[in-house]
C-alpha positions as semicolon CSV with decimal commas, in nm:
position;residue;x (nm);y (nm);z (nm)
1;M;2,597;-4,078;0,866
2;A;2,647;-4,079;0,841
3;A;2,777;-4,401;0,489
4;P;2,705;-4,572;-0,024
5;Q;2,380;-4,731;-0,546
6;S;2,266;-4,826;-0,876
7;T;2,317;-5,128;-1,092
8;G;2,626;-5,181;-1,301
9;S;2,989;-5,253;-1,225
10;T;3,164;-5,096;-0,928
11;P;3,360;-4,788;-1,039
12;T;3,732;-4,750;-0,987
13;R;3,802;-4,510;-0,703
14;T;4,060;-4,228;-0,708
15;A;4,069;-3,911;-0,503
16;S;4,272;-3,662;-0,302
17;R;4,397;-3,737;0,051
18;T;4,342;-3,379;0,166
19;T;4,102;-3,334;0,458
20;L;3,830;-3,083;0,375
21;G;3,542;-2,928;0,567
22;R;3,349;-3,080;0,855
23;A;3,085;-3,306;0,695
24;L;3,134;-3,682;0,654
25;M;3,261;-3,777;0,310
26;W;3,261;-4,093;0,107
27;P;3,470;-4,174;-0,199
28;A;3,334;-4,184;-0,551
29;V;3,474;-4,169;-0,898
30;T;3,318;-4,076;-1,228
31;A;3,528;-4,143;-1,537
32;G;3,839;-4,176;-1,320
33;V;3,799;-3,842;-1,141
34;G;3,763;-3,828;-0,760
35;I;3,446;-3,653;-0,638
36;L;3,389;-3,522;-0,287
37;L;3,076;-3,651;-0,113
38;I;2,935;-3,457;0,182
39;Y;2,640;-3,557;0,396
40;N;2,480;-3,316;0,643
41;S;2,170;-3,340;0,856
42;F;1,958;-3,035;0,931
43;G;1,823;-2,838;1,227
44;T;1,943;-2,656;1,536
45;P;2,071;-2,859;1,835
46;V;1,896;-2,829;2,168
47;D;2,138;-3,041;2,371
48;D;2,511;-3,105;2,370
49;K;2,509;-3,459;2,504
50;P;2,635;-3,755;2,301
51;P;2,392;-4,044;2,241
52;A;2,276;-4,210;2,563
53;P;2,357;-4,579;2,625
54;P;2,092;-4,835;2,529
55;A;1,949;-4,852;2,880
56;A;1,889;-4,479;2,895
57;V;1,777;-4,360;2,553
58;A;1,561;-4,055;2,609
59;S;1,615;-3,761;2,376
60;A;1,875;-3,675;2,118
61;T;1,995;-3,389;1,902
62;P;2,027;-3,357;1,527
63;E;2,376;-3,430;1,402
64;I;2,593;-3,290;1,131
65;L;2,839;-3,549;1,012
66;G;3,203;-3,461;0,975
67;S;3,384;-3,450;0,643
68;H;3,696;-3,606;0,500
69;A;3,851;-3,639;0,160
70;A;3,844;-3,987;0,013
71;P;4,189;-4,144;0,002
72;A;4,366;-4,277;-0,301
73;P;4,266;-4,644;-0,332
74;L;4,505;-4,929;-0,278
75;P;4,633;-5,094;-0,599
76;P;4,380;-5,350;-0,725
77;S;4,456;-5,696;-0,590
78;P;4,472;-5,983;-0,840
79;T;4,332;-6,217;-0,575
80;T;3,990;-6,192;-0,414
81;V;3,990;-6,313;-0,054
82;G;3,689;-6,475;0,112
83;P;3,330;-6,501;-0,011
84;T;3,185;-6,241;-0,249
85;M;2,850;-6,188;-0,417
86;P;2,740;-6,041;-0,749
87;R;2,610;-5,686;-0,752
88;S;2,260;-5,634;-0,611
89;V;2,133;-5,323;-0,435
90;P;2,051;-5,344;-0,062
91;E;1,692;-5,323;0,059
92;R;1,696;-5,382;0,435
93;L;1,948;-5,371;0,718
94;S;1,910;-5,586;1,031
95;I;2,141;-5,569;1,335
96;P;1,966;-5,769;1,611
97;A;2,229;-5,689;1,876
98;I;2,133;-5,319;1,875
99;G;1,773;-5,346;1,759
100;V;1,820;-5,213;1,406
101;N;1,572;-5,312;1,136
102;A;1,561;-5,044;0,870
103;P;1,508;-4,995;0,497
104;F;1,769;-4,842;0,269
105;T;1,763;-4,529;0,060
106;D;2,011;-4,457;-0,217
107;L;2,258;-4,176;-0,158
108;S;2,389;-3,994;-0,463
109;L;2,553;-3,669;-0,567
110;G;2,347;-3,352;-0,593
111;A;2,399;-3,074;-0,844
112;N;2,649;-2,909;-0,608
113;G;2,870;-3,219;-0,599
114;Q;2,764;-3,302;-0,244
115;L;2,604;-3,624;-0,130
116;D;2,230;-3,583;-0,083
117;A;2,120;-3,668;0,273
118;P;1,843;-3,914;0,362
119;P;1,519;-3,747;0,474
120;P;1,599;-3,557;0,796
121;N;1,264;-3,646;0,955
122;D;1,293;-4,025;0,913
123;N;1,452;-4,183;1,221
124;N;1,455;-4,537;1,085
125;L;1,635;-4,514;0,753
126;V;1,988;-4,591;0,640
127;G;2,164;-4,460;0,333
128;W;2,393;-4,644;0,097
129;Y;2,629;-4,471;-0,148
130;K;2,484;-4,612;-0,468
131;D;2,788;-4,565;-0,690
132;G;3,010;-4,775;-0,466
133;A;3,024;-5,147;-0,397
134;T;2,694;-5,310;-0,306
135;P;2,699;-5,502;0,024
136;G;2,853;-5,840;-0,054
137;E;3,054;-5,729;-0,356
138;R;3,431;-5,715;-0,338
139;G;3,526;-5,378;-0,195
140;A;3,414;-5,158;0,093
141;S;3,040;-5,088;0,091
142;I;2,956;-4,761;0,268
143;V;2,638;-4,737;0,477
144;A;2,550;-4,430;0,682
145;G;2,276;-4,343;0,929
146;H;2,174;-4,066;1,165
147;V;2,254;-4,101;1,533
148;D;1,964;-3,864;1,598
149;T;1,741;-3,613;1,419
150;L;1,521;-3,320;1,514
151;T;1,251;-3,566;1,617
152;G;1,466;-3,779;1,849
153;P;1,695;-4,085;1,854
154;A;1,766;-4,236;1,514
155;V;1,867;-4,563;1,354
156;F;2,238;-4,564;1,451
157;L;2,201;-4,424;1,804
158;Q;2,348;-4,744;1,951
159;L;2,607;-4,822;1,684
160;Q;2,889;-4,740;1,926
161;Y;2,778;-5,029;2,150
162;L;2,801;-5,294;1,879
163;K;3,052;-5,565;1,974
164;P;3,303;-5,760;1,763
165;G;3,145;-6,081;1,638
166;A;2,796;-5,929;1,609
167;K;2,608;-6,017;1,291
168;V;2,478;-5,765;1,037
169;D;2,226;-5,895;0,782
170;I;2,155;-5,709;0,460
171;T;1,869;-5,826;0,240
172;R;1,930;-5,743;-0,126
173;A;1,706;-5,682;-0,426
174;D;1,778;-6,025;-0,577
175;G;1,640;-6,193;-0,263
176;S;1,982;-6,286;-0,128
177;V;2,097;-6,207;0,225
178;A;2,454;-6,100;0,300
179;T;2,562;-6,169;0,658
180;F;2,855;-5,965;0,784
181;K;3,053;-6,018;1,103
182;V;3,171;-5,710;1,294
183;D;3,548;-5,689;1,333
184;S;3,566;-5,370;1,537
185;V;3,376;-5,054;1,627
186;E;3,594;-4,748;1,665
187;Q;3,554;-4,377;1,730
188;F;3,766;-4,124;1,546
189;S;3,808;-3,750;1,575
190;K;3,676;-3,580;1,264
191;A;3,993;-3,370;1,268
192;N;4,204;-3,685;1,231
193;F;3,983;-3,928;1,045
194;P;4,159;-4,236;0,894
195;D;4,032;-4,189;0,537
196;E;4,242;-4,462;0,379
197;R;4,149;-4,722;0,637
198;V;3,776;-4,654;0,604
199;Y;3,741;-4,590;0,231
200;A;4,028;-4,762;0,051
201;D;3,954;-5,044;-0,191
202;T;3,979;-5,398;-0,051
203;N;4,031;-5,743;-0,200
204;S;3,742;-5,887;0,004
205;A;3,378;-5,798;0,067
206;Q;3,376;-5,540;0,345
207;L;3,115;-5,319;0,512
208;R;3,151;-4,982;0,684
209;L;2,869;-4,852;0,903
210;I;2,919;-4,485;0,986
211;T;2,751;-4,232;1,213
212;C;2,840;-3,939;1,438
213;G;2,958;-3,965;1,797
214;G;3,143;-3,802;2,081
215;A;3,065;-3,461;2,224
216;Y;2,842;-3,214;2,045
217;D;3,002;-2,880;1,961
218;K;2,729;-2,617;1,981
219;T;2,946;-2,354;1,815
220;A;3,030;-2,570;1,515
221;K;2,686;-2,739;1,524
222;D;2,860;-3,068;1,474
223;Y;2,956;-3,381;1,664
224;K;3,331;-3,395;1,718
225;D;3,376;-3,761;1,626
226;N;3,262;-4,033;1,389
227;V;3,178;-4,388;1,493
228;V;3,271;-4,654;1,237
229;A;3,185;-5,023;1,250
230;F;3,418;-5,238;1,037
231;A;3,276;-5,571;0,919
232;H;3,349;-5,843;0,664
233;L;3,120;-6,075;0,466
234;D;3,094;-6,396;0,666
235;T;2,827;-6,596;0,485
236;F;2,546;-6,538;0,239
237;K;2,220;-6,697;0,133
238;E;2,115;-6,690;-0,228
239;G;1,771;-6,562;-0,319
């Protein structure tokens, strides 16, 4: 849940390329130093099935997201491509194509250097890494959500079924609405996750929606894959 916010300018990102652990990671930098971000859900699985398709959503298992080191960012581009918006924190996510309408919670680092998880008992909540780009700003904004929890299917259960061209609307604190268009939805093994492609800095306003997917490994208590939706800012409405 997957992925990243507070006010202020977007920090510069630097970090190691080394793959570490098994929980999903997002990039962050404080004072120019890369920090590992890990997000885990809680509970013991009762089923090893991946999320059911939209027509057959019945029960689901709690996930533990995989983990990857944030890549070194691409060199800053002198030219910004496409529309961008000033910084404003996200408040609500709407994806009509898969029935998502959920509020945001900020995700930040805990005392142990790991990313605090959203409440494990809230099925309709998405998290945003608050020290990264806000949705609509230049850069890749990281949004994560559970595919399921101990209480059943969760907000990103159907993320894998999202199609290219689908619209993603994010209402922001300043009253503006950023509308993203999905470019692709892809599934990656957590053992071979494309860190740079997902997390690297961009010269346009991008969005990454991340959750778990694939088969559930009862021994590791973890889904084997991550599902990532790649999207770009298409249009926006000022508040």
